[in-house]
C-alpha positions in Angstrom: 16.0 31.8 8.0 12.9 32.9 6.1 10.5 30.4 4.5 10.5 30.1 0.8 6.7 30.0 0.6 3.9 31.2 2.8 2.1 27.8 2.6 3.7 26.4 5.8 1.5 26.9 8.9 3.1 27.4 12.2 1.9 24.8 14.8 0.2 26.2 17.8 2.0 24.7 20.8 0.1 26.7 23.5 -1.4 24.6 26.3 -5.0 23.5 25.9 -7.8 25.2 27.8 -10.0 23.3 30.2 -12.8 23.3 27.6 -10.5 21.7 25.0 -9.2 19.2 27.5 -12.7 17.8 27.9 -12.8 17.1 24.1 -16.5 18.0 24.0 -16.2 20.4 21.0 -14.4 17.6 19.0 -17.0 15.0 20.1 -19.9 17.3 19.2 -18.3 18.1 15.8 -17.8 14.4 15.0 -21.4 13.5 16.0 -22.7 16.4 13.8 -20.9 14.9 10.8 -22.3 11.4 11.6 -25.9 12.7 11.9 -25.6 14.7 8.7 -24.7 11.5 6.8 -27.7 9.7 8.2 -30.1 11.9 6.1 -28.2 11.9 2.8 -28.8 9.5 -0.1 -27.0 6.3 0.2 -24.2 5.7 -2.4 -24.6 1.9 -2.2 -26.5 0.1 -4.9 -28.2 -3.2 -4.2 -26.5 -4.9 -7.2 -28.5 -7.9 -8.3 -31.8 -6.1 -8.0 -30.7 -2.6 -9.1 -28.0 -2.0 -11.8 -26.0 1.1 -12.0 -26.5 3.2 -15.2 -23.3 3.4 -17.2 -21.8 6.1 -19.3 -22.6 6.1 -23.0 -18.9 5.6 -23.7 -18.5 2.5 -21.4 -16.4 -0.3 -23.0 -17.3 -3.8 -22.0 -16.9 -7.2 -23.6 -16.0 -7.6 -27.3 -18.5 -8.8 -29.8 -18.0 -9.9 -33.4 -20.8 -8.6 -35.6 -22.9 -10.2 -38.3 -24.7 -8.5 -41.2 -28.5 -8.6 -41.6 -28.2 -11.8 -43.6 -26.3 -13.6 -40.8 -22.9 -13.6 -42.5 -19.8 -12.8 -40.5 -18.4 -9.3 -41.2 -14.8 -10.1 -40.2 -12.5 -10.4 -43.2 -9.4 -11.3 -41.1 -7.5 -8.3 -42.3 -5.6 -8.2 -38.9 -6.0 -4.4 -38.4 -7.6 -5.0 -34.9 -4.7 -7.2 -33.9 -2.1 -4.7 -35.1 -3.9 -1.8 -33.4 -4.2 -3.6 -30.0 -1.4 -2.2 -27.7 -1.7 -5.1 -25.3 -1.4 -7.7 -28.1 -4.5 -9.5 -26.8 -6.0 -10.4 -30.2 -4.8 -13.3 -32.3 -6.4 -14.5 -35.5 -5.8 -16.9 -38.4 -7.2 -16.2 -41.9 -8.7 -18.8 -44.2 -10.1 -18.8 -47.8 -13.9 -19.2 -48.3 -14.8 -22.5 -49.9 -17.3 -22.9 -52.7 -20.8 -23.1 -51.2 -20.0 -21.0 -48.1 -21.2 -17.7 -49.5 -24.0 -17.6 -47.0 -21.6 -17.8 -44.1 -18.9 -15.2 -44.9 -19.2 -11.8 -46.8 -15.8 -11.8 -48.4 -13.6 -14.6 -49.8 -11.3 -14.4 -46.8 -12.6 -14.9 -43.2 -11.2 -15.5 -39.7 -10.9 -19.2 -39.1 -9.5 -18.6 -35.6 -10.2 -15.4 -33.6 -9.3 -15.2 -30.0 -9.1 -12.4 -27.4 -7.2 -12.8 -24.2 -9.3 -10.7 -21.8 -6.5 -10.9 -19.1 -4.4 -8.8 -21.5 -7.1 -6.6 -22.9 -7.1 -3.0 -21.5 -10.5 -2.1 -23.1 -9.1 0.8 -25.0 -11.4 0.5 -28.0 -8.6 0.7 -30.6 -9.6 -2.6 -32.2 -13.1 -1.1 -32.7 -11.7 2.0 -34.3 -9.3 0.1 -36.6 -11.8 -2.3 -38.1 -12.9 -1.1 -41.6 -15.8 -3.5 -41.8 -17.4 -2.7 -38.4 -16.9 -6.3 -37.5 -15.9 -5.9 -33.8 -17.2 -3.6 -31.2 -17.2 -3.3 -27.4 -20.6 -4.0 -25.9 -22.0 -2.6 -22.6 -21.7 -5.9 -20.6 -19.1 -6.8 -18.0 -16.6 -9.6 -18.3 -17.8 -12.5 -16.2 -15.6 -14.0 -13.4 -13.8 -17.3 -13.9 -11.8 -19.6 -11.7 -9.1 -20.4 -14.2 -7.2 -18.5 -16.8 -8.5 -20.5 -19.8 -12.0 -19.1 -19.1 -10.7 -15.6 -20.0 -9.6 -16.5 -23.5 -12.7 -16.0 -25.7 -12.8 -17.7 -29.0 -14.8 -16.9 -32.2 -17.8 -18.9 -31.1 -18.0 -16.9 -27.8 -17.7 -13.5 -29.5 -20.1 -13.9 -32.4 -23.6 -12.5 -32.0 -26.4 -14.9 -32.8 -27.5 -15.6 -36.4 -30.5 -13.4 -37.3 -32.0 -16.2 -39.5 -32.2 -18.8 -36.7 -32.2 -16.8 -33.5 -34.0 -13.5 -34.4 -34.8 -12.3 -30.8 -31.3 -13.0 -29.5 -29.8 -11.2 -32.6 -32.0 -8.1 -32.0 -31.1 -8.0 -28.3 -27.4 -8.2 -29.2 -27.7 -5.7 -32.0 -29.5 -3.2 -29.7 -26.3 -2.9 -27.6 -24.5 -1.7 -30.7 -26.3 1.6 -30.8 -23.7 3.8 -29.1 -23.2 7.5 -28.9 -20.1 8.7 -30.8 -18.0 11.1 -28.8 -15.7 13.5 -30.7 -12.2 14.1 -29.6 -12.8 17.8 -29.2 
């Protein structure tokens, strides 16, 4: 019977020579590979002291954005929750009361905003769906926790600091917002 393809190699079953029985060529070849790796650059990074550079399109923790006056940008439209394929975002809307104009930009705001990071797949669709540029994925890792409740981030965990009261912290958080847009083509 003839083979369908010529990819199959015939196994050489001839007896080994005396030189091959001593396994010296195989040992020398293995030592050559080992010694060649000794002079190459190490791929290991000493993590706490040295941090690995990330890609410009890296997606990390979610952040709720504020405007320059310190008001929350989120209007609780729910587009991010609808766009999330993992259904990790939940929110409740509320009406802005009289005298809260300095806290919220619009008359509707998110009274409750939670992201379950155990369900999140870091796809970035919530960021793309938001018409007010209220949510974005930063360039920081999600920290480790010992219980499941630590992975559910509320609105107070996600909001960047107020620029009126914590100017330096706001500038540091806003600096992570500068990202390179990547086209689909």
